[in-house]
C-alpha positions in Angstrom: -10.1 23.4 -20.0 -7.5 23.8 -17.3 -5.6 20.6 -16.3 -6.8 19.0 -13.0 -3.2 18.9 -11.8 -0.4 21.3 -12.4 2.6 19.8 -14.1 4.8 18.2 -11.4 8.5 18.4 -11.1 10.9 16.1 -9.3 10.9 16.1 -5.5 14.0 18.3 -5.5 12.7 20.7 -8.1 9.2 21.3 -6.8 8.2 24.4 -4.9 5.6 24.5 -2.2 2.1 25.5 -3.5 0.6 28.8 -2.5 -2.0 28.5 0.2 -5.4 27.6 -1.1 -8.7 28.3 0.5 -10.7 25.1 0.9 -14.5 25.0 0.7 -15.8 23.2 3.8 -12.5 21.9 4.9 -9.4 23.3 6.7 -5.9 22.2 7.1 -6.2 22.2 10.9 -9.4 20.2 11.0 -8.2 17.6 8.4 -4.9 17.2 10.2 -6.5 16.7 13.5 -8.9 14.2 11.9 -5.9 12.3 10.4 -4.1 12.1 13.8 -7.3 10.8 15.5 -7.7 8.3 12.7 -4.2 7.0 12.9 -4.5 6.8 16.7 -7.6 4.7 16.3 -5.9 2.5 13.8 -2.7 2.1 15.8 -4.0 -1.1 17.5 -5.1 -2.8 14.3 -1.9 -4.8 13.9 -2.5 -6.3 17.3 -6.0 -7.5 16.4 -6.8 -10.7 14.5 -8.8 -10.1 11.3 -12.5 -10.8 11.9 -13.5 -11.7 8.4 -10.4 -12.5 6.4 -10.7 -14.1 2.9 -8.0 -16.4 4.1 -9.6 -17.5 7.3 -8.2 -21.0 7.3 -4.6 -19.8 6.9 -4.6 -16.9 9.3 -2.4 -17.7 12.3 -4.3 -18.3 15.5 -2.3 -15.5 17.2 -1.3 -12.1 16.0 1.8 -13.2 14.1 3.0 -9.6 13.5 3.1 -8.8 17.2 4.7 -12.2 18.0 7.4 -11.8 15.4 8.3 -8.3 16.6 9.3 -9.7 19.9 11.9 -12.0 18.3 15.5 -10.8 18.0 16.3 -9.1 14.7 20.0 -8.9 15.4 22.5 -10.5 13.0 24.1 -13.8 13.7 26.1 -14.5 10.5 27.9 -11.8 8.6 28.2 -13.8 5.4 24.4 -14.3 5.2 23.8 -10.7 6.1 25.8 -9.6 3.1 23.2 -11.1 0.8 21.0 -8.4 -0.9 18.5 -8.4 -3.8 20.6 -8.4 -7.0 20.7 -5.0 -8.5 20.8 -6.5 -12.0 17.4 -8.1 -11.3 15.8 -4.8 -10.3 13.3 -4.3 -13.2 11.4 -1.2 -12.0 14.2 1.4 -12.1 12.0 3.8 -14.2 9.9 4.3 -11.1 12.9 5.9 -9.4 12.6 8.8 -11.8 8.8 9.4 -11.4 7.6 13.0 -10.9 5.5 13.7 -7.8 2.5 15.9 -7.3 1.8 16.2 -3.6 4.7 14.9 -1.6 8.1 16.5 -2.0 10.5 15.3 0.7 13.7 13.3 0.6 13.3 9.5 0.7 15.1 9.5 4.0 12.2 11.3 5.5 10.4 8.0 5.9 11.3 6.5 9.3 11.2 2.8 8.6 13.1 0.5 10.9 15.9 -1.4 9.2 14.6 -4.8 8.2 15.5 -7.8 10.4 19.0 -9.1 9.6 19.1 -12.0 7.2 20.7 -14.2 9.8 18.5 -13.1 12.7 16.2 -15.3 14.7 13.3 -13.1 13.6 14.0 -13.7 9.9 14.3 -17.4 10.5 11.0 -17.4 12.3 9.4 -15.5 9.5 10.7 -17.9 6.9 9.4 -20.8 9.0 6.0 -19.2 9.0 6.1 -18.8 5.2 6.9 -22.5 4.9 3.9 -23.3 7.0 1.7 -21.2 4.8 3.1 -22.8 1.7 2.3 -26.3 3.1 -1.2 -25.4 4.0 -2.4 -23.1 1.1 -5.1 -24.7 -1.0 -5.7 -24.4 -4.7 -8.6 -22.0 -4.0 -6.4 -19.8 -1.8 -3.7 -19.8 -4.4 -6.2 -18.7 -7.1 -7.3 -15.9 -4.8 -3.8 -14.7 -4.3 -3.2 -14.9 -8.1 -6.1 -12.4 -8.7 -4.8 -10.2 -5.9 -1.3 -10.2 -7.3 -2.7 -8.4 -10.3 -4.0 -5.5 -8.2 -1.4 -2.8 -8.6 -1.2 0.6 -10.2 1.4 1.3 -12.8 1.8 5.1 -13.1 3.8 4.7 -16.4 0.8 3.0 -18.1 -0.8 6.1 -19.7 -2.1 4.6 -23.1 -5.9 4.2 -22.8 -5.7 1.6 -25.7 -3.3 -0.6 -23.7 -4.9 -4.0 -23.0 -3.8 -3.6 -19.3 -5.5 -0.1 -19.0 -8.7 -1.4 -17.4 -6.9 -3.6 -14.9 -4.7 -0.6 -14.0 -7.6 1.7 -13.4 -9.7 -0.8 -11.5 -6.7 -1.5 -9.1 -7.2 2.0 -7.7 -10.7 1.0 -6.5 -10.0 -2.6 -5.4 -9.7 -1.9 -1.6 -13.1 -0.2 -1.6 -14.9 -2.6 -3.9 -17.1 -4.0 -1.1 -18.8 -0.6 -0.6 -21.0 -0.9 -3.6 -21.2 -0.9 -7.4 -21.1 2.9 -7.3 -17.4 2.8 -6.2 -15.8 2.4 -9.6 -13.6 4.6 -11.9 -16.4 5.1 -14.4 -18.6 6.6 -11.7 -15.8 8.6 -10.0 -13.5 10.3 -12.6 -12.3 13.0 -10.3 -11.5 10.5 -7.5 -9.7 8.4 -10.0 -7.5 11.2 -11.0 -6.7 12.1 -7.4 -5.8 8.4 -6.6 -3.6 8.2 -9.8 -1.6 11.2 -8.6 -1.4 9.9 -5.0 -0.2 6.4 -6.2 2.3 7.9 -8.6 3.8 9.8 -5.6 3.7 6.7 -3.4 5.2 4.5 -6.1 8.3 6.8 -6.4 8.9 6.5 -2.6 8.1 2.8 -2.3 10.5 1.8 -5.0 13.1 4.2 -3.8 13.0 2.6 -0.4 13.1 -0.8 -2.0 16.2 0.1 -3.9 17.8 1.7 -0.8 17.1 -1.3 1.5 17.6 -4.0 -1.2 16.3 -6.7 1.0 16.5 -10.2 -0.6 13.2 -12.0 -1.2 12.4 -14.8 1.2 13.0 -17.5 -1.4 16.6 -16.1 -1.8 17.3 -17.1 1.8 15.1 -20.3 2.0 15.5 -22.9 -0.7 12.5 -24.7 0.5 10.1 -21.9 -0.5 8.3 -22.3 -3.8 7.1 -18.7 -4.6 4.1 -18.3 -6.8 5.9 -15.4 -8.6 9.3 -13.8 -8.6 8.9 -10.0 -8.5 11.7 -8.0 -10.2 12.5 -5.8 -7.2 13.5 -6.0 -3.6 11.3 -7.0 -0.8 11.2 -4.1 1.8 8.7 -2.6 2.2 5.9 -4.6 0.5 4.5 -2.5 -2.4 1.1 -4.3 -2.3 0.8 -3.7 1.5 2.0 -0.1 1.2 -0.5 0.8 -1.6 -3.4 -1.2 0.0 -3.1 0.5 3.4 -2.6 3.8 1.7 -5.9 3.3 -0.1 -7.6 2.2 3.1 -6.5 5.2 5.2 -7.5 7.7 2.5 -10.9 6.2 2.1 -11.4 6.0 5.9 -10.9 9.8 5.9 -13.8 10.1 3.4 -16.0 7.2 4.5 -15.2 6.4 8.1 -18.3 4.2 8.3 -16.4 1.6 6.1 -13.3 1.6 8.3 -13.5 -2.1 9.3 -14.1 -3.3 5.7 -11.3 -1.1 4.2 -8.7 -2.2 6.8 -9.7 -5.8 6.4 -9.2 -5.6 2.6 -5.7 -4.0 3.2 -4.8 -6.7 5.8 -5.8 -9.4 3.3 -3.8 -7.9 0.5 -0.7 -7.8 2.7 -1.2 -11.3 4.0 -1.7 -12.6 0.4 1.9 -11.7 -0.4 3.1 -13.8 2.5 1.0 -16.8 1.3 2.6 -16.4 -2.1 6.0 -16.7 -0.5 7.3 -13.3 -1.9 7.2 -11.2 1.3 8.2 -11.6 4.9 5.6 -10.4 7.5 8.0 -7.6 8.4 7.7 -6.3 4.8 3.9 -6.1 5.3 4.4 -4.2 8.6 6.8 -1.8 6.9 4.3 -1.2 4.2 1.6 -0.3 6.7 4.0 2.1 8.5 5.0 3.7 5.2 1.3 4.3 4.4 0.7 6.0 7.7 3.7 8.3 7.3 2.8 9.0 3.6 -0.8 10.0 4.4 0.5 12.3 7.2 2.7 14.0 4.6 -0.1 14.2 2.1 -2.2 16.0 4.6 0.4 18.8 4.9 0.1 19.6 1.2 -2.4 22.4 0.3 -3.1 21.1 -3.1 -4.0 17.7 -1.8 -6.3 19.2 0.8 -8.2 20.9 -1.9 -8.3 17.8 -4.1 -9.4 15.6 -1.1 -12.3 18.0 -0.5 -13.4 17.7 -4.1 -12.9 13.9 -4.0 -15.0 13.6 -0.8 -17.8 15.7 -2.4 -17.8 13.5 -5.5 -17.9 10.3 -3.5 -20.7 11.4 -1.3 -22.8 12.5 -4.2 -22.3 9.3 -6.3 -22.8 7.1 -3.2 -26.1 8.8 -2.4 -27.3 8.5 -6.0 -26.3 4.8 -6.0 -28.2 4.1 -2.8 -31.3 5.8 -4.1 -31.1 3.9 -7.3 -30.7 0.6 -5.5 -34.0 1.2 -3.5 -36.1 1.6 -6.6 
């Protein structure tokens, strides 16, 4: 049997794929669909979540929009020299990951520099995290504990590893509310596509983290009591990046679930703020990364083909699941 994916090389080594004819889908139509989708989502950050799992903690206003209006300029050079300690960066193996679909320099991602450590914006963000810390309940902490375990490790390839099931299920977390049919056991082809996509994304997310080296909030504010201490820099948020990436991809396949998918991604990003490990601006950067990453994915011929196959599998399994549920 031929492998589902060709053996990838590093971003600098990989050559563009030869054009592939797609059954039922074209590059132009998909790219237009993507642009329309992102335009329709562009206002999401300005809207309060309608059904957040953290309803009692969600700020009364749109805190992302409010924080963007505060000055991000530096006020104290000494504080601004503080970065995430390189010696504490425990995910350096991710910086050598091979990619399948996206082959561009890390600098291609146009993220704004994070707000200066000494800026009024960072201080305002830290104050918000302190407020969330003071208000979070034991139930909300437990929910963020479970969400903290939702991440895909592309280096975990041993099916006998005790963490294997968690790793695979993480690929389907954002769409879990669509039905029992949306599971790795039901969608093996979709699982393989998502694995490749998340491996690509992980390379770029952690490369950006290493480049920006933003200190974690608790490294600037001694009053914060984080619920974990991740071994890598803050910017952009990896959980936010991956969650929005999942949501945007699934919106392309199942646009009828857009509200649900985006709400799940929003909650995942916000959970990292509740835990005291990410600034809101990390969450926003993760969302922007996901938008740019999906746009790059859609330019790859191999991904276009695999997306078409993934869409066909999802539609078939979803239909079968709905028929079974009516019996």
